[in-house]
C-alpha positions in Angstrom: 0.0 0.0 0.0 1.4 3.3 -1.0 1.7 6.3 1.3 -0.5 8.4 -1.0 -3.2 5.8 -1.0 -3.3 5.7 2.8 -3.5 9.5 2.9 -6.4 9.5 0.4 -8.3 6.9 2.4 -7.9 8.9 5.6 -9.0 12.1 3.9 -12.1 10.3 2.6 -13.0 8.5 5.9 -12.7 11.5 8.2 -15.4 13.6 6.3 -17.7 10.5 6.3 -17.3 10.1 10.0 -18.0 13.8 10.5 -21.2 13.5 8.4 -22.3 10.5 10.4 -21.6 12.4 13.6 -23.6 15.4 12.5 -26.6 13.2 11.6 -26.3 11.5 15.0 -26.3 14.8 16.7 -29.4 15.8 14.9 -31.2 12.7 16.1 -29.8 13.2 19.6 -31.2 16.8 19.5 -34.7 15.3 19.2 -35.2 15.4 15.5 -37.2 12.2 15.0 -39.1 11.0 11.9 -41.1 8.0 11.0 -39.2 4.8 10.1 -39.6 5.0 6.4 -38.6 8.7 6.1 -35.9 8.4 8.7 -33.6 6.0 6.8 -33.7 8.0 3.5 -33.3 11.3 5.3 -30.4 10.1 7.5 -28.6 8.9 4.4 -29.1 12.2 2.7 -28.1 14.2 5.7 -24.9 12.2 6.1 -24.1 12.6 2.4 -24.7 16.4 2.4 -22.9 16.9 5.7 -19.9 14.9 4.4 -19.8 16.8 1.1 -20.2 20.2 2.8 -17.6 19.5 5.4 -15.1 18.3 2.8 -15.7 21.3 0.6 -15.4 23.8 3.4 -12.2 22.2 4.7 -10.6 22.1 1.2 -11.4 25.8 0.6 -10.0 26.7 4.0 -7.0 24.4 3.4 -6.2 26.3 0.1 -5.6 29.4 2.2 -4.3 27.8 5.5 -2.7 24.4 4.6 -2.4 23.4 8.2 -6.3 23.0 8.3 -5.8 19.9 6.3 -5.6 18.2 9.6 -9.4 18.5 9.8 -9.4 15.8 7.1 -7.3 13.5 9.2 -3.9 14.5 7.8 -2.5 17.8 6.5 -0.7 16.0 3.7 -2.4 16.1 0.3 -1.9 12.9 -1.7 0.0 13.2 -5.0 -2.0 11.7 -7.9 0.1 10.6 -10.8 -1.1 9.3 -14.1 -0.6 5.5 -14.4 2.2 4.4 -16.7 1.3 2.5 -19.9 
């Protein structure tokens, strides 16, 4: 496993965990729906929270690189084209 692959996995997993945490906090705050709506809405909230969190951190990271730690590691993976 390459170092860049591990960095990319960390920087994907951390926003997913934050999205799940935000959805859990919403349910802990008393936001309760019926069973059918709850599953779909929870999945949507997690996805939106994850995407929003990732986008905000990436924008902030462009100005303040040390904020990359909010994605699990301040190191950005280097993507190279595969050799033929």
